[in-house]
C-alpha positions in Angstrom: 88.3 -147.2 9.1 90.1 -144.7 11.3 87.2 -143.6 13.5 89.4 -141.2 15.5 90.4 -139.3 12.4 86.8 -139.2 11.2 85.7 -137.7 14.5 88.6 -135.2 14.4 90.0 -136.4 17.7 93.5 -135.3 18.7 96.5 -137.6 19.0 97.5 -138.7 22.5 100.2 -136.1 22.9 97.8 -133.3 21.8 95.2 -133.7 24.6 94.9 -131.0 27.3 93.6 -133.0 30.2 93.8 -136.7 31.1 92.5 -138.8 34.0 94.7 -141.8 34.7 92.9 -144.5 36.7 95.1 -147.1 38.3 94.2 -150.2 40.3 97.3 -149.8 42.6 99.5 -146.9 43.6 102.3 -147.8 41.1 100.5 -148.9 37.9 100.4 -145.6 36.1 104.2 -145.3 36.4 104.9 -148.8 35.2 102.4 -148.5 32.3 102.6 -144.9 31.1 105.0 -142.7 33.0 107.0 -141.6 30.0 103.9 -140.5 28.1 102.4 -138.9 31.2 105.6 -136.9 31.8 105.7 -135.8 28.1 102.1 -134.6 28.4 102.8 -132.7 31.6 105.8 -131.0 29.8 103.3 -129.9 27.1 101.0 -128.3 29.7 98.5 -131.1 29.9 96.6 -131.4 33.2 97.2 -134.8 34.8 94.7 -136.2 37.3 95.3 -139.5 39.0 92.6 -141.7 40.4 94.0 -144.6 42.5 91.4 -147.3 43.2 93.0 -149.3 46.0 95.2 -148.3 48.9 97.9 -150.9 48.2 97.6 -152.5 51.7 98.1 -155.9 50.2 101.8 -155.3 49.6 104.1 -157.7 51.4 107.3 -155.8 50.6 107.0 -152.7 52.8 108.4 -154.3 55.9 105.2 -153.4 57.7 102.5 -155.8 58.9 99.5 -153.6 59.8 97.4 -152.7 56.7 97.1 -149.0 57.7 100.9 -148.7 57.9 101.3 -150.3 54.5 98.7 -148.1 53.0 100.4 -145.0 54.5 103.8 -146.0 52.9 102.2 -146.6 49.5 100.4 -143.3 49.7 103.6 -141.3 50.2 105.3 -143.3 47.4 102.4 -142.5 45.1 102.6 -138.8 45.8 106.4 -138.8 45.4 106.1 -140.5 42.0 103.4 -138.0 40.9 105.6 -135.1 41.9 108.3 -136.5 39.5 105.9 -136.7 36.6 104.0 -133.4 37.2 100.7 -134.9 38.3 98.3 -132.0 38.9 95.8 -133.8 41.2 95.4 -137.0 43.2 92.1 -138.7 44.0 92.3 -141.7 46.2 89.3 -144.1 46.4 91.1 -146.1 49.1 89.3 -149.3 48.4 91.1 -152.3 50.0 93.7 -154.1 47.9 92.1 -157.3 46.6 88.9 -156.2 48.3 85.4 -157.5 47.7 84.2 -154.3 46.0 82.4 -154.9 42.8 82.9 -153.5 39.3 79.4 -151.8 39.6 80.4 -150.1 42.9 83.6 -148.8 41.3 81.7 -147.6 38.3 79.3 -145.6 40.5 82.3 -143.9 42.1 84.1 -143.1 38.9 81.2 -141.5 36.9 80.8 -138.4 39.1 84.5 -137.8 39.2 84.9 -138.1 35.4 81.9 -135.8 34.9 83.5 -133.3 37.2 87.0 -133.5 35.8 85.9 -133.6 32.1 89.0 -135.2 30.7 89.9 -135.3 27.0 91.2 -138.9 27.5 91.2 -141.6 30.1 94.2 -143.8 30.8 93.9 -147.2 32.5 95.0 -150.8 32.5 93.8 -153.1 29.8 91.4 -155.6 31.5 91.3 -157.8 28.4 95.0 -158.5 28.3 95.3 -162.3 27.9 96.1 -164.1 31.1 95.5 -161.0 33.3 94.5 -162.6 36.6 94.6 -159.8 39.1 91.0 -159.0 40.1 91.9 -155.3 40.9 93.2 -154.8 37.3 90.2 -156.6 35.7 87.6 -154.7 37.8 89.4 -151.3 37.3 89.9 -151.6 33.6 86.3 -152.7 32.9 84.8 -150.1 35.3 86.8 -147.3 33.6 85.6 -148.5 30.1 82.0 -148.7 31.4 82.4 -145.3 32.9 83.5 -143.9 29.5 80.2 -145.3 28.0 77.9 -144.2 30.7 79.2 -140.9 32.0 77.1 -139.3 29.3 73.9 -141.2 30.3 71.8 -139.2 32.8 69.0 -141.8 32.7 70.9 -144.6 34.2 73.3 -142.4 36.2 71.5 -139.2 37.3 72.8 -136.8 39.9 75.4 -134.9 38.0 75.8 -133.2 34.6 76.6 -135.8 31.8 79.9 -135.7 30.1 81.0 -137.6 27.0 84.6 -138.8 27.2 86.2 -138.7 23.7 88.9 -141.3 24.0 90.5 -143.9 26.2 94.1 -145.3 26.2 94.7 -148.7 27.7 98.2 -149.5 28.8 99.6 -152.9 29.6 97.8 -154.1 26.5 98.5 -157.0 24.2 96.9 -155.3 21.2 98.4 -151.8 21.0 97.6 -149.4 18.1 99.6 -146.4 19.4 103.3 -146.1 20.3 104.8 -143.1 22.0 108.5 -142.3 21.9 109.7 -141.9 25.5 113.4 -142.3 24.9 114.2 -138.8 26.2 112.1 -139.5 29.3 113.2 -143.1 30.1 115.3 -142.2 33.1 112.5 -140.0 34.5 110.1 -143.0 34.1 112.6 -145.2 36.0 112.9 -142.6 38.7 109.1 -142.4 39.1 108.9 -146.2 39.4 111.7 -146.3 41.9 109.8 -143.7 44.0 107.8 -146.7 44.9 110.7 -147.9 47.0 108.8 -150.6 48.8 107.9 -152.2 45.5 111.0 -151.9 43.4 114.1 -150.7 45.4 115.4 -154.2 46.2 117.7 -156.9 45.0 115.5 -157.8 42.0 115.5 -154.3 40.6 118.1 -155.0 37.9 116.1 -157.9 36.6 112.8 -155.9 36.7 114.5 -152.9 35.0 115.9 -155.2 32.4 112.5 -156.4 31.5 111.1 -152.9 31.4 114.0 -151.9 29.1 113.6 -154.9 26.8 109.8 -154.4 26.5 110.2 -150.7 25.7 112.9 -151.3 23.1 110.6 -153.8 21.4 107.8 -151.2 21.3 110.2 -148.6 19.9 111.1 -151.0 17.1 107.4 -151.3 16.2 107.0 -147.5 16.4 109.9 -147.0 13.9 109.0 -150.2 11.9 112.6 -151.2 12.4 113.4 -154.0 14.9 117.0 -152.7 15.0 116.1 -149.2 16.0 117.4 -148.0 19.4 115.1 -146.2 21.8 112.2 -146.7 24.2 108.5 -146.5 23.6 105.3 -147.0 25.5 102.3 -148.8 23.9 98.6 -148.2 24.2 95.3 -149.3 22.8 93.5 -146.1 22.0 89.8 -146.3 21.3 86.7 -144.1 21.2 83.5 -144.8 23.0 82.0 -146.0 19.7 84.5 -148.9 19.7 83.6 -150.0 23.2 80.2 -151.5 22.4 79.1 -153.8 19.6 82.2 -153.2 17.6 84.0 -156.5 16.9 86.8 -155.0 14.8 88.0 -152.9 17.8 90.5 -155.6 18.5 92.1 -154.8 15.2 91.6 -151.1 15.2 
């Protein structure tokens, strides 16, 4: 059953506004930069919410948390400029902080209600072997926010809003593949804008992995393992599939 078609929901590249919620300042670029850029080129409004300030990074050359966070903030803005991000919202929670999923949910719901996106983008917290608490808490909080942003009984204080769809990147069970071949170099440039994280001796190895992964996804998109190109993969679901819907894994 294709619930998205039954509900008449648009395909990923047809939405007019997205809110991309990332745990750290570089996650949206790594997971979805090609798709984000394509959407921006189509006139879609792109809003970034960055949960943590990235102060846990050991690769900036700085020691003081505030100095690290400042570097990562500038890198995030530079990457967003490359992709055409319309708006940045920084929650500035500490990297690997002791904030809870519930606290994050309470912060996200008013923003989602105000922005009224057609779709949410975020990391997949149910990816097997995902061990980073920031990724797990962020992904689950965003999914919960999708369910409860329309509930004014449990979350009063602002006008309810029903988010139609969510797209999880960094997922092990994708159901949607986006051709980003023509934007691959732009994606790489946006990732390299995070100089402290990627512009170092290991970049050729890291880029090789990104290339390989995207080629594999392109083969699935074209249903031809020999096809040459790059794709990004997402698990796209409706709110109906985020509660008491066992077959969502296979949707």
